[in-house]
C-alpha positions as CSV (number, residue, x, y, z in Angstrom):
1,A,1.3,86.1,-21.5
2,V,5.0,85.6,-21.0
3,V,4.6,85.9,-17.3
4,A,1.7,83.4,-17.2
5,E,3.7,81.0,-19.4
6,R,6.6,81.5,-17.0
7,D,4.4,80.9,-14.1
8,S,3.1,77.7,-15.7
9,V,6.6,76.4,-16.3
10,V,7.7,77.2,-12.8
11,K,4.6,75.3,-11.5
12,A,5.3,72.4,-13.8
13,A,8.8,72.4,-12.6
14,S,7.8,72.4,-9.0
15,I,5.4,69.6,-9.6
16,L,8.1,67.6,-11.4
17,S,10.5,68.4,-8.5
18,E,8.0,67.1,-6.0
19,R,7.3,64.0,-8.0
20,I,11.1,63.4,-8.5
21,D,11.4,63.5,-4.6
22,D,8.6,61.3,-4.1
23,L,10.2,58.8,-6.6
24,D,13.6,59.1,-4.9
25,G,11.9,58.3,-1.5
26,Q,10.2,55.4,-2.9
27,L,13.5,54.2,-4.5
28,Q,15.4,54.6,-1.1
29,T,12.6,52.5,0.6
30,A,12.9,49.8,-2.1
31,R,16.7,49.8,-1.6
32,E,16.3,49.5,2.1
33,K,13.9,46.5,1.7
34,I,16.2,44.9,-0.8
35,D,19.1,45.4,1.6
36,G,17.0,43.8,4.4
37,L,15.9,40.9,2.0
38,E,19.6,40.3,1.1
39,R,20.6,40.2,4.7
40,K,17.8,37.7,5.6
41,L,19.0,35.6,2.6
42,K,22.6,35.6,3.7
43,E,21.5,34.7,7.4
44,A,19.3,31.8,6.0
45,D,22.1,30.5,3.9
46,V,24.5,30.6,6.9
47,E,21.7,28.9,9.0
48,H,21.3,26.4,6.3
49,A,24.9,25.6,6.0
50,Q,25.0,25.1,9.8
51,K,22.1,22.8,9.8
52,L,23.7,20.8,6.8
53,E,26.9,20.5,8.6
54,E,25.0,19.4,11.8
55,A,23.2,16.7,9.8
56,E,26.3,15.6,8.2
57,A,28.0,15.2,11.5
58,Q,25.0,13.3,12.8
59,A,24.9,11.1,9.9
60,E,28.5,10.3,10.3
61,Q,28.1,9.6,13.9
62,R,25.1,7.2,13.1
63,I,27.2,5.4,10.5
64,G,30.0,5.1,13.0
65,D,27.6,3.6,15.6
66,I,26.1,1.2,13.0
67,K,29.7,0.1,12.0
68,K,30.4,-0.5,15.8
69,D,27.2,-2.4,16.2
70,A,27.8,-4.5,13.2
71,E,31.3,-5.4,14.2
72,G,30.1,-6.3,17.7
73,A,27.5,-8.4,16.2
74,R,30.0,-10.1,13.9
75,A,32.5,-10.7,16.8
76,K,29.6,-12.3,18.6
77,A,28.5,-14.4,15.7
78,D,32.1,-15.5,15.2
79,A,32.4,-16.4,18.9
80,E,29.2,-18.3,18.7
81,I,30.5,-20.2,15.6
82,V,33.8,-21.0,17.3
83,A,31.8,-22.3,20.4
84,V,29.5,-24.5,18.2
85,K,32.7,-25.9,16.4
86,E,34.4,-26.7,19.7
87,E,31.2,-28.3,21.1
88,M,30.8,-30.4,17.8
89,E,34.4,-31.4,18.0
90,R,33.9,-32.4,21.6
91,S,30.8,-34.2,20.8
92,H,32.6,-36.0,17.9
93,K,35.4,-37.1,20.1
94,V,33.0,-38.4,22.8
95,A,31.1,-40.4,20.1
96,Q,34.4,-41.9,18.7
97,S,35.7,-42.8,22.2
98,K,32.3,-44.6,22.7
99,L,32.8,-46.4,19.4
100,T,36.2,-47.7,20.3
């Protein structure tokens, strides 16, 4: 009976050992998957940061272009206003000279 009990305990220990080995393998696989996911997440973070920087640079460039366009349009409008004022002054002088 002691031998049978000992054999039963040895068999149970063997089964438990195999189960522990299986669980260790599953744990290792899970750790490898987690490591892979963490790497992908870090890569995505870096890629996202790069895209964000590119978008910011493009936005700044667009703002600069818009400011240049606005300044050019303002300078053109100012020049047109000056030309209209000068024309009005000439017309006024011509009209006054005809009256006198």
